[in-house]
Structures are given as structure tokens and as C-alpha cells.
PDB file of N, CA, C and O in Angstrom:
ATOM      1  N   MET A   1       0.165 -12.678  -7.247  1.00  0.00           N
ATOM      2  CA  MET A   1       1.485 -12.077  -7.255  1.00  0.00           C
ATOM      3  C   MET A   1       1.419 -10.596  -6.913  1.00  0.00           C
ATOM      4  O   MET A   1       2.383 -10.017  -6.413  1.00  0.00           O
ATOM      5  N   LYS A   2       0.272  -9.994  -7.188  1.00  0.00           N
ATOM      6  CA  LYS A   2       0.109  -8.570  -6.910  1.00  0.00           C
ATOM      7  C   LYS A   2       0.297  -8.279  -5.432  1.00  0.00           C
ATOM      8  O   LYS A   2       0.905  -7.273  -5.066  1.00  0.00           O
ATOM      9  N   LYS A   3      -0.223  -9.158  -4.577  1.00  0.00           N
ATOM     10  CA  LYS A   3      -0.115  -8.949  -3.143  1.00  0.00           C
ATOM     11  C   LYS A   3       1.346  -9.015  -2.678  1.00  0.00           C
ATOM     12  O   LYS A   3       1.746  -8.238  -1.811  1.00  0.00           O
ATOM     13  N   LEU A   4       2.131  -9.914  -3.231  1.00  0.00           N
ATOM     14  CA  LEU A   4       3.529 -10.036  -2.834  1.00  0.00           C
ATOM     15  C   LEU A   4       4.338  -8.799  -3.191  1.00  0.00           C
ATOM     16  O   LEU A   4       5.304  -8.472  -2.502  1.00  0.00           O
ATOM     17  N   SER A   5       3.955  -8.108  -4.260  1.00  0.00           N
ATOM     18  CA  SER A   5       4.704  -6.918  -4.655  1.00  0.00           C
ATOM     19  C   SER A   5       4.452  -5.753  -3.706  1.00  0.00           C
ATOM     20  O   SER A   5       5.226  -4.796  -3.695  1.00  0.00           O
ATOM     21  N   ARG A   6       3.396  -5.813  -2.917  1.00  0.00           N
ATOM     22  CA  ARG A   6       3.102  -4.747  -1.948  1.00  0.00           C
ATOM     23  C   ARG A   6       3.943  -4.867  -0.682  1.00  0.00           C
ATOM     24  O   ARG A   6       4.040  -3.911   0.088  1.00  0.00           O
ATOM     25  N   ILE A   7       4.542  -6.014  -0.462  1.00  0.00           N
ATOM     26  CA  ILE A   7       5.343  -6.226   0.742  1.00  0.00           C
ATOM     27  C   ILE A   7       6.632  -5.412   0.605  1.00  0.00           C
ATOM     28  O   ILE A   7       7.330  -5.525  -0.403  1.00  0.00           O
ATOM     29  N   PRO A   8       6.952  -4.594   1.608  1.00  0.00           N
ATOM     30  CA  PRO A   8       8.139  -3.735   1.521  1.00  0.00           C
ATOM     31  C   PRO A   8       9.438  -4.534   1.376  1.00  0.00           C
ATOM     32  O   PRO A   8       9.555  -5.661   1.856  1.00  0.00           O
ATOM     33  N   ALA A   9      10.396  -3.919   0.705  1.00  0.00           N
ATOM     34  CA  ALA A   9      11.688  -4.571   0.466  1.00  0.00           C
ATOM     35  C   ALA A   9      12.393  -4.905   1.781  1.00  0.00           C
ATOM     36  O   ALA A   9      13.042  -5.946   1.888  1.00  0.00           O
ATOM     37  N   GLY A  10      12.269  -4.033   2.777  1.00  0.00           N
ATOM     38  CA  GLY A  10      12.909  -4.288   4.065  1.00  0.00           C
ATOM     39  C   GLY A  10      12.425  -5.572   4.712  1.00  0.00           C
ATOM     40  O   GLY A  10      13.198  -6.283   5.355  1.00  0.00           O
ATOM     41  N   THR A  11      11.149  -5.865   4.540  1.00  0.00           N
ATOM     42  CA  THR A  11      10.586  -7.104   5.084  1.00  0.00           C
ATOM     43  C   THR A  11      11.224  -8.310   4.419  1.00  0.00           C
ATOM     44  O   THR A  11      11.588  -9.276   5.091  1.00  0.00           O
ATOM     45  N   TRP A  12      11.361  -8.257   3.081  1.00  0.00           N
ATOM     46  CA  TRP A  12      11.986  -9.365   2.359  1.00  0.00           C
ATOM     47  C   TRP A  12      13.454  -9.526   2.754  1.00  0.00           C
ATOM     48  O   TRP A  12      13.938 -10.645   2.921  1.00  0.00           O
ATOM     49  N   ILE A  13      14.156  -8.406   2.902  1.00  0.00           N
ATOM     50  CA  ILE A  13      15.575  -8.461   3.267  1.00  0.00           C
ATOM     51  C   ILE A  13      15.749  -9.084   4.642  1.00  0.00           C
ATOM     52  O   ILE A  13      16.616  -9.936   4.834  1.00  0.00           O
ATOM     53  N   ARG A  14      14.919  -8.657   5.613  1.00  0.00           N
ATOM     54  CA  ARG A  14      15.019  -9.242   6.955  1.00  0.00           C
ATOM     55  C   ARG A  14      14.716 -10.732   6.935  1.00  0.00           C
ATOM     56  O   ARG A  14      15.368 -11.504   7.638  1.00  0.00           O
ATOM     57  N   LEU A  15      13.732 -11.148   6.137  1.00  0.00           N
ATOM     58  CA  LEU A  15      13.391 -12.570   6.045  1.00  0.00           C
ATOM     59  C   LEU A  15      14.541 -13.378   5.454  1.00  0.00           C
ATOM     60  O   LEU A  15      14.904 -14.428   5.984  1.00  0.00           O
ATOM     61  N   VAL A  16      15.107 -12.893   4.368  1.00  0.00           N
ATOM     62  CA  VAL A  16      16.198 -13.619   3.708  1.00  0.00           C
ATOM     63  C   VAL A  16      17.433 -13.704   4.623  1.00  0.00           C
ATOM     64  O   VAL A  16      18.057 -14.760   4.734  1.00  0.00           O
ATOM     65  N   LEU A  17      17.773 -12.594   5.269  1.00  0.00           N
ATOM     66  CA  LEU A  17      18.931 -12.612   6.176  1.00  0.00           C
ATOM     67  C   LEU A  17      18.711 -13.553   7.359  1.00  0.00           C
ATOM     68  O   LEU A  17      19.616 -14.287   7.759  1.00  0.00           O
ATOM     69  N   LEU A  18      17.502 -13.523   7.910  1.00  0.00           N
ATOM     70  CA  LEU A  18      17.214 -14.423   9.028  1.00  0.00           C
ATOM     71  C   LEU A  18      17.298 -15.885   8.590  1.00  0.00           C
ATOM     72  O   LEU A  18      17.872 -16.710   9.300  1.00  0.00           O
ATOM     73  N   LEU A  19      16.735 -16.209   7.436  1.00  0.00           N
ATOM     74  CA  LEU A  19      16.832 -17.583   6.935  1.00  0.00           C
ATOM     75  C   LEU A  19      18.285 -17.976   6.681  1.00  0.00           C
ATOM     76  O   LEU A  19      18.682 -19.106   6.967  1.00  0.00           O
ATOM     77  N   ALA A  20      19.076 -17.055   6.149  1.00  0.00           N
ATOM     78  CA  ALA A  20      20.482 -17.361   5.862  1.00  0.00           C
ATOM     79  C   ALA A  20      21.257 -17.679   7.134  1.00  0.00           C
ATOM     80  O   ALA A  20      22.012 -18.650   7.172  1.00  0.00           O
ATOM     81  N   VAL A  21      21.079 -16.869   8.178  1.00  0.00           N
ATOM     82  CA  VAL A  21      21.832 -17.141   9.407  1.00  0.00           C
ATOM     83  C   VAL A  21      21.320 -18.393  10.104  1.00  0.00           C
ATOM     84  O   VAL A  21      22.097 -19.114  10.729  1.00  0.00           O
ATOM     85  N   LEU A  22      20.024 -18.658  10.003  1.00  0.00           N
ATOM     86  CA  LEU A  22      19.492 -19.882  10.615  1.00  0.00           C
ATOM     87  C   LEU A  22      19.994 -21.125   9.888  1.00  0.00           C
ATOM     88  O   LEU A  22      20.341 -22.116  10.530  1.00  0.00           O
ATOM     89  N   VAL A  23      20.036 -21.085   8.562  1.00  0.00           N
ATOM     90  CA  VAL A  23      20.577 -22.216   7.796  1.00  0.00           C
ATOM     91  C   VAL A  23      22.059 -22.393   8.110  1.00  0.00           C
ATOM     92  O   VAL A  23      22.524 -23.519   8.284  1.00  0.00           O
ATOM     93  N   ASN A  24      22.799 -21.295   8.182  1.00  0.00           N
ATOM     94  CA  ASN A  24      24.223 -21.367   8.525  1.00  0.00           C
ATOM     95  C   ASN A  24      24.415 -22.023   9.890  1.00  0.00           C
ATOM     96  O   ASN A  24      25.270 -22.895  10.048  1.00  0.00           O
ATOM     97  N   ASN A  25      23.623 -21.607  10.870  1.00  0.00           N
ATOM     98  CA  ASN A  25      23.743 -22.198  12.208  1.00  0.00           C
ATOM     99  C   ASN A  25      23.351 -23.667  12.217  1.00  0.00           C
ATOM    100  O   ASN A  25      24.006 -24.475  12.876  1.00  0.00           O
ATOM    101  N   ALA A  26      22.300 -24.026  11.500  1.00  0.00           N
ATOM    102  CA  ALA A  26      21.872 -25.427  11.450  1.00  0.00           C
ATOM    103  C   ALA A  26      22.956 -26.292  10.804  1.00  0.00           C
ATOM    104  O   ALA A  26      23.261 -27.379  11.295  1.00  0.00           O
ATOM    105  N   LEU A  27      23.530 -25.813   9.714  1.00  0.00           N
ATOM    106  CA  LEU A  27      24.598 -26.574   9.063  1.00  0.00           C
ATOM    107  C   LEU A  27      25.800 -26.740   9.984  1.00  0.00           C
ATOM    108  O   LEU A  27      26.413 -27.806  10.031  1.00  0.00           O
ATOM    109  N   THR A  28      26.129 -25.690  10.710  1.00  0.00           N
ATOM    110  CA  THR A  28      27.252 -25.755  11.646  1.00  0.00           C
ATOM    111  C   THR A  28      26.989 -26.769  12.750  1.00  0.00           C
ATOM    112  O   THR A  28      27.881 -27.524  13.137  1.00  0.00           O
ATOM    113  N   VAL A  29      25.762 -26.782  13.254  1.00  0.00           N
ATOM    114  CA  VAL A  29      25.405 -27.748  14.307  1.00  0.00           C
ATOM    115  C   VAL A  29      25.576 -29.180  13.810  1.00  0.00           C
ATOM    116  O   VAL A  29      26.004 -30.052  14.566  1.00  0.00           O
ATOM    117  N   PHE A  30      25.245 -29.427  12.538  1.00  0.00           N
ATOM    118  CA  PHE A  30      25.343 -30.774  11.988  1.00  0.00           C
ATOM    119  C   PHE A  30      26.726 -31.088  11.416  1.00  0.00           C
ATOM    120  O   PHE A  30      26.914 -32.109  10.756  1.00  0.00           O
ATOM    121  N   GLY A  31      27.691 -30.202  11.674  1.00  0.00           N
ATOM    122  CA  GLY A  31      29.069 -30.486  11.296  1.00  0.00           C
ATOM    123  C   GLY A  31      29.457 -30.077   9.893  1.00  0.00           C
ATOM    124  O   GLY A  31      30.567 -30.372   9.450  1.00  0.00           O
ATOM    125  N   VAL A  32      28.575 -29.408   9.187  1.00  0.00           N
ATOM    126  CA  VAL A  32      28.897 -28.932   7.843  1.00  0.00           C
ATOM    127  C   VAL A  32      29.365 -27.487   7.969  1.00  0.00           C
ATOM    128  O   VAL A  32      28.659 -26.650   8.533  1.00  0.00           O
ATOM    129  N   LYS A  33      30.537 -27.197   7.452  1.00  0.00           N
ATOM    130  CA  LYS A  33      31.069 -25.836   7.515  1.00  0.00           C
ATOM    131  C   LYS A  33      30.722 -25.111   6.219  1.00  0.00           C
ATOM    132  O   LYS A  33      31.359 -25.354   5.194  1.00  0.00           O
ATOM    133  N   PRO A  34      29.718 -24.220   6.242  1.00  0.00           N
ATOM    134  CA  PRO A  34      29.352 -23.495   5.025  1.00  0.00           C
ATOM    135  C   PRO A  34      30.495 -22.614   4.514  1.00  0.00           C
ATOM    136  O   PRO A  34      30.671 -22.453   3.306  1.00  0.00           O
ATOM    137  N   VAL A  35      31.262 -22.052   5.433  1.00  0.00           N
ATOM    138  CA  VAL A  35      32.431 -21.248   5.079  1.00  0.00           C
ATOM    139  C   VAL A  35      33.605 -21.855   5.840  1.00  0.00           C
ATOM    140  O   VAL A  35      33.530 -22.072   7.049  1.00  0.00           O
ATOM    141  N   SER A  36      34.673 -22.122   5.125  1.00  0.00           N
ATOM    142  CA  SER A  36      35.795 -22.828   5.755  1.00  0.00           C
ATOM    143  C   SER A  36      36.735 -21.869   6.485  1.00  0.00           C
ATOM    144  O   SER A  36      37.932 -21.826   6.200  1.00  0.00           O
ATOM    145  N   VAL A  37      36.192 -21.113   7.414  1.00  0.00           N
ATOM    146  CA  VAL A  37      36.985 -20.230   8.253  1.00  0.00           C
ATOM    147  C   VAL A  37      36.809 -20.718   9.685  1.00  0.00           C
ATOM    148  O   VAL A  37      35.686 -20.973  10.121  1.00  0.00           O
ATOM    149  N   GLU A  38      37.875 -20.845  10.395  1.00  0.00           N
ATOM    150  CA  GLU A  38      37.815 -21.344  11.761  1.00  0.00           C
ATOM    151  C   GLU A  38      38.347 -20.297  12.713  1.00  0.00           C
ATOM    152  O   GLU A  38      39.049 -19.374  12.303  1.00  0.00           O
ATOM    153  N   GLY A  39      38.017 -20.438  13.970  1.00  0.00           N
ATOM    154  CA  GLY A  39      38.577 -19.557  14.973  1.00  0.00           C
ATOM    155  C   GLY A  39      37.514 -18.854  15.797  1.00  0.00           C
ATOM    156  O   GLY A  39      36.342 -18.786  15.427  1.00  0.00           O
ATOM    157  N   THR A  40      37.964 -18.338  16.918  1.00  0.00           N
ATOM    158  CA  THR A  40      37.065 -17.679  17.863  1.00  0.00           C
ATOM    159  C   THR A  40      36.469 -16.404  17.276  1.00  0.00           C
ATOM    160  O   THR A  40      35.298 -16.101  17.508  1.00  0.00           O
ATOM    161  N   VAL A  41      37.264 -15.663  16.523  1.00  0.00           N
ATOM    162  CA  VAL A  41      36.761 -14.408  15.937  1.00  0.00           C
ATOM    163  C   VAL A  41      35.615 -14.706  14.984  1.00  0.00           C
ATOM    164  O   VAL A  41      34.593 -14.019  14.995  1.00  0.00           O
ATOM    165  N   TRP A  42      35.789 -15.736  14.159  1.00  0.00           N
ATOM    166  CA  TRP A  42      34.736 -16.102  13.205  1.00  0.00           C
ATOM    167  C   TRP A  42      33.474 -16.546  13.942  1.00  0.00           C
ATOM    168  O   TRP A  42      32.372 -16.120  13.595  1.00  0.00           O
ATOM    169  N   GLU A  43      33.625 -17.385  14.941  1.00  0.00           N
ATOM    170  CA  GLU A  43      32.462 -17.873  15.691  1.00  0.00           C
ATOM    171  C   GLU A  43      31.750 -16.727  16.396  1.00  0.00           C
ATOM    172  O   GLU A  43      30.521 -16.696  16.451  1.00  0.00           O
ATOM    173  N   THR A  44      32.514 -15.792  16.931  1.00  0.00           N
ATOM    174  CA  THR A  44      31.919 -14.620  17.580  1.00  0.00           C
ATOM    175  C   THR A  44      31.162 -13.777  16.561  1.00  0.00           C
ATOM    176  O   THR A  44      30.053 -13.320  16.839  1.00  0.00           O
ATOM    177  N   ALA A  45      31.746 -13.568  15.391  1.00  0.00           N
ATOM    178  CA  ALA A  45      31.093 -12.781  14.339  1.00  0.00           C
ATOM    179  C   ALA A  45      29.788 -13.430  13.889  1.00  0.00           C
ATOM    180  O   ALA A  45      28.786 -12.745  13.686  1.00  0.00           O
ATOM    181  N   VAL A  46      29.804 -14.741  13.736  1.00  0.00           N
ATOM    182  CA  VAL A  46      28.593 -15.467  13.327  1.00  0.00           C
ATOM    183  C   VAL A  46      27.521 -15.351  14.407  1.00  0.00           C
ATOM    184  O   VAL A  46      26.350 -15.134  14.095  1.00  0.00           O
ATOM    185  N   THR A  47      27.903 -15.492  15.650  1.00  0.00           N
ATOM    186  CA  THR A  47      26.952 -15.394  16.754  1.00  0.00           C
ATOM    187  C   THR A  47      26.352 -14.000  16.840  1.00  0.00           C
ATOM    188  O   THR A  47      25.138 -13.853  16.984  1.00  0.00           O
ATOM    189  N   VAL A  48      27.189 -12.982  16.753  1.00  0.00           N
ATOM    190  CA  VAL A  48      26.699 -11.592  16.810  1.00  0.00           C
ATOM    191  C   VAL A  48      25.769 -11.310  15.631  1.00  0.00           C
ATOM    192  O   VAL A  48      24.717 -10.694  15.800  1.00  0.00           O
ATOM    193  N   THR A  49      26.159 -11.762  14.435  1.00  0.00           N
ATOM    194  CA  THR A  49      25.321 -11.564  13.254  1.00  0.00           C
ATOM    195  C   THR A  49      23.973 -12.251  13.421  1.00  0.00           C
ATOM    196  O   THR A  49      22.940 -11.680  13.071  1.00  0.00           O
ATOM    197  N   THR A  50      23.971 -13.451  13.944  1.00  0.00           N
ATOM    198  CA  THR A  50      22.730 -14.184  14.157  1.00  0.00           C
ATOM    199  C   THR A  50      21.827 -13.456  15.147  1.00  0.00           C
ATOM    200  O   THR A  50      20.632 -13.290  14.900  1.00  0.00           O
ATOM    201  N   VAL A  51      22.393 -13.029  16.253  1.00  0.00           N
ATOM    202  CA  VAL A  51      21.604 -12.336  17.279  1.00  0.00           C
ATOM    203  C   VAL A  51      21.041 -11.027  16.735  1.00  0.00           C
ATOM    204  O   VAL A  51      19.856 -10.742  16.910  1.00  0.00           O
ATOM    205  N   LEU A  52      21.879 -10.231  16.080  1.00  0.00           N
ATOM    206  CA  LEU A  52      21.412  -8.952  15.541  1.00  0.00           C
ATOM    207  C   LEU A  52      20.338  -9.133  14.470  1.00  0.00           C
ATOM    208  O   LEU A  52      19.354  -8.394  14.442  1.00  0.00           O
ATOM    209  N   THR A  53      20.527 -10.104  13.601  1.00  0.00           N
ATOM    210  CA  THR A  53      19.540 -10.365  12.553  1.00  0.00           C
ATOM    211  C   THR A  53      18.223 -10.840  13.155  1.00  0.00           C
ATOM    212  O   THR A  53      17.154 -10.395  12.736  1.00  0.00           O
ATOM    213  N   ALA A  54      18.289 -11.729  14.121  1.00  0.00           N
ATOM    214  CA  ALA A  54      17.073 -12.241  14.752  1.00  0.00           C
ATOM    215  C   ALA A  54      16.330 -11.134  15.502  1.00  0.00           C
ATOM    216  O   ALA A  54      15.106 -11.039  15.415  1.00  0.00           O
ATOM    217  N   LEU A  55      17.062 -10.306  16.231  1.00  0.00           N
ATOM    218  CA  LEU A  55      16.421  -9.213  16.966  1.00  0.00           C
ATOM    219  C   LEU A  55      15.791  -8.189  16.028  1.00  0.00           C
ATOM    220  O   LEU A  55      14.691  -7.700  16.286  1.00  0.00           O
ATOM    221  N   THR A  56      16.485  -7.865  14.942  1.00  0.00           N
ATOM    222  CA  THR A  56      15.940  -6.917  13.973  1.00  0.00           C
ATOM    223  C   THR A  56      14.689  -7.484  13.308  1.00  0.00           C
ATOM    224  O   THR A  56      13.690  -6.780  13.161  1.00  0.00           O
ATOM    225  N   ALA A  57      14.741  -8.750  12.906  1.00  0.00           N
ATOM    226  CA  ALA A  57      13.580  -9.372  12.273  1.00  0.00           C
ATOM    227  C   ALA A  57      12.407  -9.455  13.242  1.00  0.00           C
ATOM    228  O   ALA A  57      11.252  -9.349  12.828  1.00  0.00           O
ATOM    229  N   TYR A  58      12.690  -9.644  14.518  1.00  0.00           N
ATOM    230  CA  TYR A  58      11.633  -9.712  15.533  1.00  0.00           C
ATOM    231  C   TYR A  58      11.051  -8.327  15.794  1.00  0.00           C
ATOM    232  O   TYR A  58       9.833  -8.175  15.892  1.00  0.00           O
ATOM    233  N   TRP A  59      11.904  -7.323  15.906  1.00  0.00           N
ATOM    234  CA  TRP A  59      11.474  -5.994  16.329  1.00  0.00           C
ATOM    235  C   TRP A  59      10.703  -5.248  15.235  1.00  0.00           C
ATOM    236  O   TRP A  59       9.702  -4.591  15.521  1.00  0.00           O
ATOM    237  N   LYS A  60      11.159  -5.345  14.005  1.00  0.00           N
ATOM    238  CA  LYS A  60      10.548  -4.604  12.915  1.00  0.00           C
ATOM    239  C   LYS A  60       9.207  -5.212  12.537  1.00  0.00           C
ATOM    240  O   LYS A  60       8.951  -6.396  12.758  1.00  0.00           O
ATOM    241  N   ASN A  61       8.367  -4.375  11.965  1.00  0.00           N
ATOM    242  CA  ASN A  61       7.052  -4.815  11.521  1.00  0.00           C
ATOM    243  C   ASN A  61       7.199  -5.554  10.192  1.00  0.00           C
ATOM    244  O   ASN A  61       7.611  -4.962   9.195  1.00  0.00           O
ATOM    245  N   ASN A  62       6.869  -6.826  10.176  1.00  0.00           N
ATOM    246  CA  ASN A  62       6.976  -7.650   8.978  1.00  0.00           C
ATOM    247  C   ASN A  62       5.589  -8.087   8.531  1.00  0.00           C
ATOM    248  O   ASN A  62       5.131  -9.177   8.876  1.00  0.00           O
ATOM    249  N   SER A  63       4.932  -7.241   7.770  1.00  0.00           N
ATOM    250  CA  SER A  63       3.563  -7.509   7.335  1.00  0.00           C
ATOM    251  C   SER A  63       3.566  -8.299   6.028  1.00  0.00           C
ATOM    252  O   SER A  63       4.084  -7.836   5.012  1.00  0.00           O
ATOM    253  N   PHE A  64       2.982  -9.490   6.068  1.00  0.00           N
ATOM    254  CA  PHE A  64       2.879 -10.325   4.875  1.00  0.00           C
ATOM    255  C   PHE A  64       1.440 -10.498   4.413  1.00  0.00           C
ATOM    256  O   PHE A  64       1.193 -10.643   3.216  1.00  0.00           O
ATOM    257  N   THR A  65       0.490 -10.484   5.337  1.00  0.00           N
ATOM    258  CA  THR A  65      -0.896 -10.724   4.961  1.00  0.00           C
ATOM    259  C   THR A  65      -1.539  -9.444   4.444  1.00  0.00           C
ATOM    260  O   THR A  65      -1.071  -8.341   4.728  1.00  0.00           O
ATOM    261  N   GLU A  66      -2.608  -9.603   3.690  1.00  0.00           N
ATOM    262  CA  GLU A  66      -3.335  -8.451   3.145  1.00  0.00           C
ATOM    263  C   GLU A  66      -3.863  -7.570   4.275  1.00  0.00           C
ATOM    264  O   GLU A  66      -3.784  -6.344   4.195  1.00  0.00           O
ATOM    265  N   ALA A  67      -4.396  -8.185   5.317  1.00  0.00           N
ATOM    266  CA  ALA A  67      -4.927  -7.413   6.447  1.00  0.00           C
ATOM    267  C   ALA A  67      -3.826  -6.609   7.127  1.00  0.00           C
ATOM    268  O   ALA A  67      -4.047  -5.460   7.507  1.00  0.00           O
ATOM    269  N   ALA A  68      -2.662  -7.189   7.281  1.00  0.00           N
ATOM    270  CA  ALA A  68      -1.548  -6.482   7.920  1.00  0.00           C
ATOM    271  C   ALA A  68      -1.059  -5.328   7.052  1.00  0.00           C
ATOM    272  O   ALA A  68      -0.715  -4.266   7.571  1.00  0.00           O
ATOM    273  N   LEU A  69      -1.025  -5.527   5.735  1.00  0.00           N
ATOM    274  CA  LEU A  69      -0.605  -4.457   4.833  1.00  0.00           C
ATOM    275  C   LEU A  69      -1.589  -3.284   4.874  1.00  0.00           C
ATOM    276  O   LEU A  69      -1.180  -2.124   4.843  1.00  0.00           O
ATOM    277  N   ILE A  70      -2.878  -3.592   4.942  1.00  0.00           N
ATOM    278  CA  ILE A  70      -3.895  -2.538   5.053  1.00  0.00           C
ATOM    279  C   ILE A  70      -3.755  -1.822   6.389  1.00  0.00           C
ATOM    280  O   ILE A  70      -3.855  -0.597   6.451  1.00  0.00           O
ATOM    281  N   ALA A  71      -3.526  -2.570   7.447  1.00  0.00           N
ATOM    282  CA  ALA A  71      -3.341  -1.959   8.773  1.00  0.00           C
ATOM    283  C   ALA A  71      -2.130  -1.032   8.774  1.00  0.00           C
ATOM    284  O   ALA A  71      -2.159   0.018   9.416  1.00  0.00           O
ATOM    285  N   ASP A  72      -1.074  -1.402   8.071  1.00  0.00           N
ATOM    286  CA  ASP A  72       0.105  -0.532   7.960  1.00  0.00           C
ATOM    287  C   ASP A  72      -0.252   0.779   7.267  1.00  0.00           C
ATOM    288  O   ASP A  72       0.205   1.847   7.674  1.00  0.00           O
ATOM    289  N   GLU A  73      -1.070   0.694   6.220  1.00  0.00           N
ATOM    290  CA  GLU A  73      -1.493   1.902   5.512  1.00  0.00           C
ATOM    291  C   GLU A  73      -2.326   2.803   6.418  1.00  0.00           C
ATOM    292  O   GLU A  73      -2.129   4.018   6.439  1.00  0.00           O
ATOM    293  N   VAL A  74      -3.255   2.213   7.166  1.00  0.00           N
ATOM    294  CA  VAL A  74      -4.095   2.984   8.090  1.00  0.00           C
ATOM    295  C   VAL A  74      -3.225   3.628   9.161  1.00  0.00           C
ATOM    296  O   VAL A  74      -3.415   4.799   9.488  1.00  0.00           O
ATOM    297  N   MET A  75      -2.287   2.889   9.702  1.00  0.00           N
ATOM    298  CA  MET A  75      -1.401   3.424  10.730  1.00  0.00           C
ATOM    299  C   MET A  75      -0.603   4.615  10.194  1.00  0.00           C
ATOM    300  O   MET A  75      -0.438   5.620  10.886  1.00  0.00           O
ATOM    301  N   GLU A  76      -0.115   4.499   8.967  1.00  0.00           N
ATOM    302  CA  GLU A  76       0.650   5.594   8.362  1.00  0.00           C
ATOM    303  C   GLU A  76      -0.239   6.823   8.150  1.00  0.00           C
ATOM    304  O   GLU A  76       0.203   7.952   8.367  1.00  0.00           O
ATOM    305  N   GLU A  77      -1.480   6.611   7.730  1.00  0.00           N
ATOM    306  CA  GLU A  77      -2.410   7.725   7.558  1.00  0.00           C
ATOM    307  C   GLU A  77      -2.688   8.407   8.899  1.00  0.00           C
ATOM    308  O   GLU A  77      -2.753   9.634   8.969  1.00  0.00           O
ATOM    309  N   LEU A  78      -2.850   7.625   9.951  1.00  0.00           N
ATOM    310  CA  LEU A  78      -3.090   8.200  11.271  1.00  0.00           C
ATOM    311  C   LEU A  78      -1.879   8.984  11.766  1.00  0.00           C
ATOM    312  O   LEU A  78      -2.034  10.044  12.372  1.00  0.00           O
ATOM    313  N   LYS A  79      -0.689   8.476  11.516  1.00  0.00           N
ATOM    314  CA  LYS A  79       0.526   9.197  11.906  1.00  0.00           C
ATOM    315  C   LYS A  79       0.623  10.526  11.167  1.00  0.00           C
ATOM    316  O   LYS A  79       0.959  11.550  11.762  1.00  0.00           O
ATOM    317  N   ASN A  80       0.326  10.506   9.866  1.00  0.00           N
ATOM    318  CA  ASN A  80       0.385  11.730   9.071  1.00  0.00           C
ATOM    319  C   ASN A  80      -0.678  12.724   9.513  1.00  0.00           C
ATOM    320  O   ASN A  80      -0.415  13.927   9.553  1.00  0.00           O
ATOM    321  N   ALA A  81      -1.860  12.252   9.844  1.00  0.00           N
ATOM    322  CA  ALA A  81      -2.937  13.130  10.296  1.00  0.00           C
ATOM    323  C   ALA A  81      -2.561  13.779  11.644  1.00  0.00           C
ATOM    324  O   ALA A  81      -2.875  14.943  11.889  1.00  0.00           O
ATOM    325  N   LYS A  82      -1.904  13.027  12.484  1.00  0.00           N
ATOM    326  CA  LYS A  82      -1.501  13.542  13.793  1.00  0.00           C
ATOM    327  C   LYS A  82      -0.473  14.660  13.629  1.00  0.00           C
ATOM    328  O   LYS A  82      -0.497  15.636  14.378  1.00  0.00           O
ATOM    329  N   LYS A  83       0.429  14.526  12.652  1.00  0.00           N
ATOM    330  CA  LYS A  83       1.441  15.556  12.419  1.00  0.00           C
ATOM    331  C   LYS A  83       0.784  16.889  12.061  1.00  0.00           C
ATOM    332  O   LYS A  83       1.241  17.949  12.488  1.00  0.00           O
ATOM    333  N   TYR A  84      -0.295  16.823  11.272  1.00  0.00           N
ATOM    334  CA  TYR A  84      -0.932  18.049  10.809  1.00  0.00           C
ATOM    335  C   TYR A  84      -1.852  18.672  11.850  1.00  0.00           C
ATOM    336  O   TYR A  84      -2.197  19.847  11.731  1.00  0.00           O
ATOM    337  N   THR A  85      -2.256  17.923  12.858  1.00  0.00           N
ATOM    338  CA  THR A  85      -3.143  18.479  13.881  1.00  0.00           C
ATOM    339  C   THR A  85      -2.384  19.076  15.048  1.00  0.00           C
ATOM    340  O   THR A  85      -2.972  19.775  15.873  1.00  0.00           O
ATOM    341  N   GLU A  86      -1.109  18.819  15.132  1.00  0.00           N
ATOM    342  CA  GLU A  86      -0.308  19.344  16.259  1.00  0.00           C
ATOM    343  C   GLU A  86       0.160  20.743  16.003  1.00  0.00           C
ATOM    344  O   GLU A  86       0.841  21.330  16.844  1.00  0.00           O
TER     345      GLU A  86
END
């Protein structure tokens, strides 16, 4: 459990949001309306939310493994060292 607590909150938030929009889309495809709102505006909002969430989750660094978390720490140290040498 110690390793899971090292994972940044932003990573967890992106994962949960991505899973939520994917489940919403899957339910919609199978004819289940998770939210009983209809109309073009709603469908557009859901589509935009899905695309933005997926792109954000893809673009951001989502480190879950111990090696990735250590690499993030090393990268941050290198960035900080570069600031002081300039």
C-alpha cells in the first residue's frame, strides 16, 4: 500500500475520470442511459468531455510503477539542477 500512496493525486484523478467517461460511453452504446438527458447539446458535451479527458490522460505523465515513480524523481532533480546552473 505504501507504493500506491506515492502516486500523485493528479494521476488518480485522470484515471478515474477516464474510466468514468469510458463506462458512460459503453453504457450509451449498449442502450443504457446513465443520465436521462437527451438532445444534441448533451451528446456534444459528452463527446467533448470524453475527448478532452482521453487526451489529458494520454498526454500527462501517469506513473504507476515503482521504476516510473523513481524516474519522475530523478527527472525532477535534473530539472532543478538545471535551473541552478543557468
